N, C-alpha and C positions, 0 to 999 in steps of 0.2 A: 504494500500500500504506500503510495506516495504522500508525503507530508505536505500540507498546505503551507505556503510561505506567506508571511505577513511583512512584505517589504515596506519599510518606512524610510522617508527621506527627511533628514534633519539638517537644518542650516545652523552652522556655528561660526562664531567670530573668533579667530585665533590671533593672538598677539604675535607679531613677527618674531619676537624672541623665543616663542614656543613652537614655531612652525616646523622645525626639523624634528623635534620630539614627537609632535602629534602626527606628522606625515609618516614618520618611521613606523608608528603603530599601524596606521591605515594601510601602508604598503605591505607590511609584514602579515597583516591579517587579510589582505586582499579584498578590502572593502571598496566598493564602487564609490568614486568621489568626483567632484567637479568644483573647480575654483569659479565662484560666482563673481567675485569682485575683489579688487585690491585697493584698500584705502590707504594710499601712501602717506598722507599727512598725519594719520593716526597710527600708522604701522600695524595695520590689521588686514588679515586675509579672511574673506568670507568664503566658507567652504560648505558645499552640500555633500552629505555622506548618506549613502543608502545602506541599510542593514536589515537583516531579517529579525523582526521583533519576536518571532516564535523561538529563536535560538537563544538560550541563556548565555552562551559564549558572546554573542553579538551584544546583548544587553550589558554584559559586564565590560566589554571593550568600550562601549559608548559611555558607561558610567565612569570608567577610568579616565577617558579623555576629558569629560566634563569636570571631573575632580581636579585633574592637572591644571586646567584653565582657571577654575575657581581659586585654587591654591595660589597660582601665579598672580591673579588679579588681587587677591587679599594681600599678598606680599607687596605688590606695587603700591596698593593703597596705604599700607602701613608705612612704607618708605616715604611717601609723600606727606603723610601726617607727621612723621618725625621731623621732616624738613620744615614744615609749616607750623610747628608746635607753638612757637612764640605767640 
């Protein structure tokens, strides 16, 4: 019996500093992806990633990517707050 696939396309914004790390995961896991936009003045890459929502592995990969980006954004925010603390 063939399993039904639940292909989802999610658009994420990747800071340029994180692009190699995130793209390495996407390529390693052979996820279909497309660069939608590059926002040069904000150093952001907008990327559409297609994954099978019915596969736990794909869900975990997407969770890991989101967590990496969130951690990076929190780090950058903390850095700016320390600089602007006065």
